[in-house]
N, C-alpha and C positions, 0 to 999 in steps of 0.2 A: 689818389685813392678814389675820388668820385668817378673818374674815368673808368677805373677797373670795375666798379660796381655797375656802371651803365653798360659796359661791355658784357659783364656776366648776365645782366638782366636781358639784354638783347640776344645774346647767344643761347640763353636758357630761359625762355619765357615762362616755363613752369615755376620758376622761382617767385614770380609775382602772383601766381594763382593760388591764393589761400583757400582753405576749406571754409565753409560757413561756420561762424561762431569761433573760429580759431584766429586770433589776432596775428596776422602776418606770417604765420608759420608756412613756409613753402609747401606746396603739394608734391608728394613723391609717391608713385604707385608701388607700394611695398609688395603687394600680392604679385604683381607682374615681375618685379625684380627678383623676388625670392623664388618664383616659379622656375627661374633659370637653373636652380639647383636640381640635380638629377635624382636625388633621393628624398623620400618623405621626411625623414628625420632632419636632414639639412634644411629643408623648406620650413619645417616647424620651428627650428632653432632660429633661423633667419627672421621669421615673423615675430617671434618672441623678443629677440634682441632689438629689432626696430620699434616694436610697440613700447618697450621699456624706455628707449631713447626718446620716442615721441612724447611719452607721458612726462618725462623730465623737461622736455622743451615746453610743453604746455604750462608747466609750473613756472619756469624761469623766463621764457620769452617776453611776456607782457611787461615785466619789470626791468628787463635788461635795457641798457642804454642803446640809443639808435646807433651809436658808433660801434658798440660791441656786436650788435646784430648785423650791421653792414660788413664788418670784418669777417664774421662767421660766414655770411652769405657768399662773399667774394671768394674766400678760401675754400668753400665747400663745392664750388661749381664743378670741379673735376670729379667729385664723388658721385655726381648724378648718373654716371655709367656703372656704378658699383651696386652691390646688393645692400650696402649699409649706409645709405645717405643720411638718415636721421641720426645714426650713431656718430658719424663724422661731424655733422652739424652741431650736435649737442656737445661734443668734445671741443670743437672750435669755439663755441659760445662760452663754455666754461673757461677756456684758456683766455679768451679776450676779456672776460670779466675779472679773472685773476690778475691779468696785466694791469687793468684799470685800477684795481685795488692797490697793487704794489706801487703804482705811480702817484697815488694820492699822497699829499703831504701828511706827515704824522700829526695827530692832535697835539695841541700845546701841552707841555708838561704841567701837571697839577702844581699849584702853589699852596703853601701852608696858610691857612686862614686863622687869625687870632680873634 
């Protein structure tokens, strides 16, 4: 796993370039990616969807486990060539967090107190 993360970070250095005041959220040039859409409505929708996903990431990223963030980063590397990187990253982070939650042992059953 560690090797995959290292490979992703070497192959895609933009994964380590966070914006100021954004804790470790990788930089992705949304405007440039969405500009590849040939019509104005498509570009507008692209930016709106990416903004929504980025806002979700800003809320969740700082409290997500390092393991969940690393899994999301490694698995999102191929999405850097798409128009929806933040959408993919947010979905992968949500999935990694859900998997972690499912893998936690259940809390002990309550016992009756007299």
